[in-house]
N, C-alpha and C positions, 0 to 999 in steps of 0.2 A: 563584717566591718572590723577593721584593725584598731583596737583600743590603745595599742602602743602609740599609734600616730596621734590619737586624741590626747593622750597623756603628754606627748611631746609638744603639742601645740596648745596645751590647756591655758597657759597665761594669756595667749593671744585671743583665746575664745571666751574668756570669762565675761567680757562685756556683752557678747552676743547671747551667752547662756542666761545672764541676768535679764536681758531684754526679753527673751523668750519666756522665761519663768520668773516673773517679777516678784513672786512671793519669797524667793530665796534671797538671803542676805549676801552681801559682798564677802563677808568672812566665811560663810558656809561654802560658797562656791570656791573660794581660794583653798579652803581646807580639803576639799574633795580631790584636788590634784588630778583630775581626769579619771577618777575611779567610778566606773559605771554603776557598781552596786551602791555606792554612797549616794550618787545622784538619784538613782531609782528610789532608794529609801527616803530621801528628803522630799522627793516629789509625792510619794505616797503620803507622807506625813503632812505636807503643806496643802495638798490639793484633795486629799481623801480618796485617791485613786487606788485601785487594786494593783498588785504587783504587775500583772499582765498589762494593764492599762499604762502604767508608768514605763514599763520596758518598751512597749510599742511606741509611746511618745518619744522616748530617748532615741530609739533606733531610727525612727522616721526622721527625726531632726538631724541626727549626725550622718545619716546616709549621704546627704548632699554636701556635707561640710568637709569630709575627708576623702 
């Protein structure tokens, strides 16, 4: 997956990201600016997932989006 594409489309995707992971605040999502590592870290923090679980969740979600 090409995260440069995700970063380029991040502003259009923020609503969908918040819908998918409702524990994230609007400000947190905006500040990530499409950075995969930041998203994975916040998901670990909010949902108590391991790094592998969060990475799998993110990769599965964005695989169909870009």
